[in-house]
C-alpha positions in Angstrom: 22.9 -25.5 7.4 21.5 -26.0 10.9 23.5 -23.0 12.1 22.2 -20.8 9.3 18.6 -21.9 10.1 19.2 -21.0 13.8 20.5 -17.5 12.8 17.4 -16.9 10.6 15.2 -18.1 13.4 16.9 -15.7 15.9 16.6 -12.9 13.4 12.9 -13.5 13.0 12.4 -13.7 16.8 14.2 -10.4 17.3 12.2 -8.7 14.5 8.9 -9.8 16.0 9.8 -9.0 19.5 11.1 -5.5 18.7 8.1 -4.8 16.5 5.8 -5.8 19.3 7.6 -3.8 22.0 8.0 -0.6 19.9 4.5 -1.0 18.6 3.2 -1.0 22.1 5.3 1.9 23.1 4.1 4.2 20.4 0.5 3.1 20.9 0.9 4.2 24.6 1.6 7.8 23.3 -1.4 7.7 20.9 0.2 6.8 17.6 -0.4 3.8 15.3 1.8 0.7 16.0 3.4 0.7 12.5 5.4 3.9 13.5 7.1 1.9 16.2 7.7 -1.0 13.9 9.4 1.2 11.3 11.4 2.9 14.1 12.6 -0.5 15.3 13.8 -1.3 11.8 15.8 1.9 11.6 17.3 1.7 15.1 18.2 -2.0 15.1 18.6 -2.7 11.4 21.6 -2.1 9.1 21.2 1.7 9.2 22.3 1.9 12.9 22.9 -1.0 15.3 22.9 -3.8 12.8 21.3 -6.2 15.2 18.6 -7.1 12.6 19.5 -8.0 9.1 17.7 -8.8 5.8 17.2 -12.4 4.9 15.2 -14.4 2.4 13.0 -15.7 5.2 12.1 -12.2 6.3 11.4 -11.1 2.7 9.0 -14.0 2.1 7.2 -13.3 5.5 7.1 -9.5 4.7 5.6 -10.0 1.3 3.0 -12.5 2.7 2.3 -10.0 5.5 1.4 -7.1 3.3 -0.7 -9.5 1.2 -2.7 -10.7 4.2 -3.1 -7.1 5.4 -4.6 -6.2 2.1 -7.1 -9.1 2.2 -8.1 -8.1 5.6 -8.6 -4.4 4.6 -10.6 -5.5 1.6 -12.9 -7.4 3.9 -13.4 -4.2 6.0 -14.5 -2.2 3.0 -17.9 -2.3 1.3 -17.4 -2.3 -2.5 -20.6 -0.4 -3.0 -19.1 2.5 -1.0 -16.0 2.5 -3.2 -18.2 2.6 -6.3 -20.2 5.5 -4.8 -17.0 7.4 -4.0 -15.4 6.5 -7.4 -15.4 10.1 -8.8 -13.7 11.5 -5.7 -11.2 8.6 -5.6 -10.4 9.1 -9.3 -9.7 12.8 -8.8 -7.5 12.1 -5.8 -5.6 9.4 -7.8 -5.1 11.7 -10.8 -4.0 14.8 -8.7 -1.8 12.7 -6.5 0.0 11.3 -9.5 0.3 14.0 -12.1 1.6 16.8 -9.8 4.4 14.8 -8.0 5.4 13.1 -11.2 5.7 16.4 -13.1 7.6 18.1 -10.2 9.8 15.0 -9.7 10.8 15.0 -13.4 11.6 18.7 -13.2 13.8 18.1 -10.1 15.7 15.5 -12.2 16.2 17.9 -15.0 17.3 20.6 -12.5 20.0 18.5 -11.0 21.2 17.3 -14.4 20.5 13.6 -14.4 19.6 11.6 -17.5 16.0 11.5 -18.9 15.6 7.9 -17.6 16.7 8.9 -14.1 14.5 12.0 -14.1 11.5 9.8 -15.1 12.3 7.4 -12.3 12.5 10.3 -9.8 9.0 11.4 -11.1 7.6 7.9 -10.7 9.1 7.5 -7.2 7.5 10.8 -6.1 4.1 9.8 -7.7 4.1 6.4 -6.0 1.8 5.8 -3.1 1.4 2.8 -0.8 -2.0 1.1 -0.5 -0.6 -1.2 2.2 0.7 1.6 4.4 -2.5 3.6 4.2 -4.6 0.5 4.9 -2.6 -0.3 8.1 -2.9 3.3 9.3 -6.7 3.4 8.7 -6.9 0.1 10.6 -4.8 1.4 13.5 -6.9 4.6 13.7 -10.2 2.7 13.4 -11.6 4.9 10.7 -12.2 2.4 7.9 -15.9 3.3 7.9 -15.3 7.0 7.2 -15.7 8.8 3.9 -12.0 9.9 3.8 -11.0 6.3 4.3 -13.1 5.2 1.3 -11.7 7.9 -0.9 -8.1 7.2 0.3 -8.4 3.5 -0.4 -10.0 4.0 -3.8 -7.5 6.8 -4.7 -4.5 4.7 -3.5 -5.7 1.6 -5.5 -6.2 3.7 -8.7 -2.9 5.5 -8.1 -1.0 2.2 -7.6 -2.4 0.9 -10.9 -1.5 4.2 -12.7 2.1 4.1 -11.3 2.5 0.5 -12.4 1.3 1.3 -15.9 3.7 4.3 -16.3 6.5 2.3 -14.7 6.1 -0.4 -17.3 6.1 2.2 -20.0 9.3 3.8 -18.7 11.0 0.4 -18.4 10.1 -0.2 -22.0 11.7 3.2 -22.9 14.8 2.2 -20.9 15.1 -1.2 -22.6 14.3 -0.2 -26.2 15.1 3.5 -26.3 11.5 4.4 -27.2 7.9 3.7 -26.1 5.1 3.3 -28.6 1.5 4.3 -28.1 0.6 0.7 -29.0 2.9 -0.7 -26.3 1.5 1.6 -23.6 -2.0 1.0 -24.8 -1.5 -2.8 -24.3 -0.3 -2.2 -20.7 -3.4 0.0 -20.0 -5.6 -2.5 -21.7 -4.3 -5.5 -19.7 -4.9 -3.6 -16.4 -8.4 -2.6 -17.4 -9.1 -6.2 -18.5 -7.9 -7.5 -15.1 -10.3 -5.2 -13.2 -13.2 -6.1 -15.5 -12.5 -9.8 -15.1 -12.1 -9.5 -11.3 -15.4 -7.6 -11.1 -17.3 -10.2 -13.1 -15.8 -13.2 -11.3 -16.0 -11.7 -7.8 -19.5 -10.3 -8.2 -21.1 -13.0 -10.4 -19.4 -16.3 -9.8 -17.6 -16.1 -6.4 -20.9 -16.2 -4.4 -21.9 -19.4 -6.2 -18.5 -20.9 -5.4 -19.0 -20.2 -1.7 -22.6 -21.4 -1.8 -21.5 -24.7 -3.4 -18.7 -25.2 -0.9 -21.1 -24.7 2.0 -23.7 -27.0 0.5 -21.0 -29.7 0.0 -19.8 -29.4 3.6 -23.3 -29.6 4.9 -24.2 -32.7 2.9 -21.1 -34.5 4.1 -21.5 -33.2 7.6 -18.1 -31.6 7.2 -18.4 -28.0 8.5 -14.8 -27.0 8.8 -14.1 -23.3 9.4 -10.4 -23.9 8.8 -11.1 -25.3 5.3 -13.2 -22.3 4.5 -10.3 -20.1 5.5 -7.9 -22.1 3.3 -10.3 -21.8 0.3 -10.5 -18.0 0.9 -6.7 -17.8 0.9 -6.5 -19.8 -2.3 -9.1 -17.5 -4.0 -7.0 -14.4 -2.9 -3.8 -16.0 -4.3 -5.6 -16.6 -7.6 -6.6 -12.9 -7.7 -3.0 -12.0 -6.9 -1.6 -14.4 -9.5 -3.6 -12.8 -12.3 -2.7 -9.3 -11.1 0.9 -10.3 -11.4 0.3 -11.6 -14.9 -0.7 -8.2 -16.1 2.2 -6.6 -14.2 0.2 -5.2 -11.3 1.4 -5.7 -7.7 0.1 -8.8 -5.9 -1.3 -6.6 -3.1 -3.9 -5.2 -5.5 -5.1 -8.7 -6.1 -5.3 -9.3 -2.4 -7.3 -6.2 -1.7 -9.8 -6.9 -4.5 -10.1 -10.5 -3.2 -11.0 -9.2 0.2 -13.6 -6.9 -1.2 -15.4 -9.9 -2.8 -15.0 -12.1 0.2 -17.0 -9.6 2.1 -19.7 -9.8 -0.5 -19.8 -13.6 -0.7 -22.7 -14.0 1.7 -21.1 -16.7 3.8 -22.6 -18.1 7.0 -21.9 -15.5 9.8 -19.9 -17.9 12.0 -17.7 -19.0 9.1 -17.1 -15.4 7.9 -16.3 -14.2 11.4 -13.8 -17.0 11.9 -12.2 -16.2 8.5 -12.1 -12.5 9.4 -10.6 -13.1 12.9 -7.9 -15.4 11.6 -7.0 -13.0 8.8 -6.7 -10.2 11.3 -4.6 -12.2 13.8 -2.2 -13.5 11.1 -1.8 -10.1 9.4 -1.7 -7.7 12.4 -0.2 -10.0 14.9 2.5 -11.8 12.9 3.2 -11.0 9.3 2.5 -7.3 8.7 4.8 -6.1 11.6 7.7 -8.0 9.8 7.0 -6.0 6.7 7.0 -2.6 8.4 10.2 -3.4 10.3 12.0 -4.6 7.1 11.1 -1.7 4.9 13.6 0.3 7.0 16.5 -2.0 6.2 17.2 -0.3 2.9 17.9 3.0 4.5 21.6 4.2 4.2 22.5 7.1 6.5 25.5 8.1 4.4 23.2 10.3 2.3 23.0 12.7 5.3 26.6 13.6 4.9 27.3 13.0 1.2 24.1 14.3 -0.4 22.2 16.2 2.2 21.2 19.1 -0.2 19.8 16.7 -2.8 18.1 14.6 -0.1 16.3 17.7 1.3 15.2 18.9 -2.1 13.7 15.5 -3.1 12.1 14.8 0.3 10.5 18.3 0.5 9.3 18.2 -3.1 7.9 14.7 -2.7 6.1 15.6 0.6 4.5 18.9 -0.6 3.7 17.8 -4.2 1.6 14.8 -3.1 -0.4 16.8 -0.6 -0.9 19.7 -3.0 -1.9 17.5 -5.9 -4.4 15.4 -3.9 -5.9 18.4 -2.2 -6.3 20.5 -5.3 -8.1 17.8 -7.2 -10.6 17.2 -4.4 -11.7 20.9 -4.5 -14.1 20.3 -7.5 -15.8 17.4 -5.7 -18.2 17.4 -2.8 -15.5 16.7 -0.3 -14.7 19.6 2.0 -11.4 21.4 1.8 -10.4 20.0 5.2 -11.2 16.4 4.0 -9.1 17.0 0.9 -6.2 18.1 2.9 -6.3 15.1 5.3 -6.7 12.8 2.2 -3.5 14.5 0.9 -1.7 13.7 4.1 -2.9 10.0 3.8 -1.8 9.8 0.1 1.7 11.0 1.0 3.1 7.7 2.2 5.0 5.8 -0.5 6.3 2.8 1.3 6.7 -0.5 -0.5 5.6 0.6 -4.0 8.4 3.2 -4.3 11.0 0.8 -2.8 10.1 -1.9 -5.3 10.3 0.5 -8.2 13.6 2.0 -7.3 15.0 -1.4 -6.5 14.2 -2.6 -10.0 15.7 0.7 -11.4 18.9 0.0 -9.4 19.2 -3.6 -10.5 18.6 -2.4 -14.1 21.5 0.1 -13.8 19.2 3.1 -14.4 20.1 4.8 -11.1 23.1 4.6 -8.8 23.3 3.8 -5.2 23.3 7.4 -4.1 20.0 8.2 -5.8 18.6 4.8 -4.7 19.4 5.6 -1.1 17.8 9.0 -1.4 14.6 7.7 -2.9 14.4 4.9 -0.4 14.8 7.4 2.5 12.1 9.5 0.8 9.7 6.5 0.8 10.4 5.7 4.5 10.3 9.4 5.6 7.0 10.1 3.9 5.6 6.8 5.1 6.6 7.6 8.7 4.9 11.0 8.5 1.6 9.7 7.4 0.4 8.3 10.8 1.0 11.5 12.8 -0.3 13.8 10.1 -3.4 11.7 9.4 -4.1 11.3 13.1 -3.9 15.0 13.6 -6.0 15.6 10.5 -8.7 13.2 11.8 -8.8 14.9 15.1 -9.1 18.2 13.3 -12.1 16.9 11.3 -13.7 15.6 14.4 -13.4 19.0 16.1 -14.9 20.7 13.1 -17.7 18.2 12.7 -16.5 17.1 9.2 -15.5 13.5 9.9 -18.2 11.8 7.8 -19.0 8.1 8.3 -20.2 6.0 5.4 -23.5 5.1 7.1 -24.2 8.7 7.8 -27.6 9.7 6.4 -26.1 13.1 5.4 -23.5 11.5 3.1 -23.5 13.0 -0.3 -21.6 11.8 -3.3 -21.4 12.7 -6.9 
């Protein structure tokens, strides 16, 4: 047991060290650190050198890392800005879901797989990754721009939509049919969660914080660490109830972060909480997540199923950009902003990997299709940082990078 613990510790040490080194290297050439972290996972993970390997310890740390990252990102975003950008975010989420899902299903029909497998190909293509987009927006320092607000809102709504459809498809796989009542219950549970989170976070959470601060002041017990612990407990409560209605825990973390920002804490307590959340997420746990998502990549698909791999990757890449861009055209976003948002929506990351892993364990898809869809998730995720970076620079040159505090901001 001691030897096993030592191996796990060495594995963790190597993951963190390589993530830090490769993150610094890619930052030196002007790209976000997560690109280097994913590259480290591919080069030194099971796909190539095999120096790094999956473990339960890494899985736990990676899950906690993406959770902390989402809390931090929520603390960076003003919920009022998200509400103002709601129509644009909804259009992006709808376009970014319906076009890839439809084309993915048609690809499945074209290659002759079963209806269940075709549906999973569609869901995998429609998936997006709120966590990946959030890290990229943090790395590029553009969380206070209009495209960031639309991207976060669109990714959040898209994640919810994908989870709802995924639940419906799993019901179809398990029972052979899916009833309108069953799907309606899934949608209703998700809507109920968001309504309850909004009421609790907006109406009751500020009183919780106020009461806690009064109690600490009366007992001369002003402990910033305790305030951080309470914040983490609140975030875990949001995540727990998200999981109860079959939403991903990161959605709960993001929403908790939104309301922590609105809680009107004492500035020094909030700043301490914010700094600790940033250091834990960006300096320790999140890099583990971005290294380990590359562990599921199998390079055999390049020799055994190259044609199918290219077809699915190209369809996934183009359909997400096209769908997101087309549905921003009726809004007051510019065409360039819509295209850059399409680039940002294109990364699938953890959401697709979770979905196809469940499909594999349920026996719906085989290892070949699983590997192809995992590579699609990693490939599209890896392309998001350079494409969004180039897109942001393009918007800056054209004078169309709009900041949320810009007096000229117009929303529907």
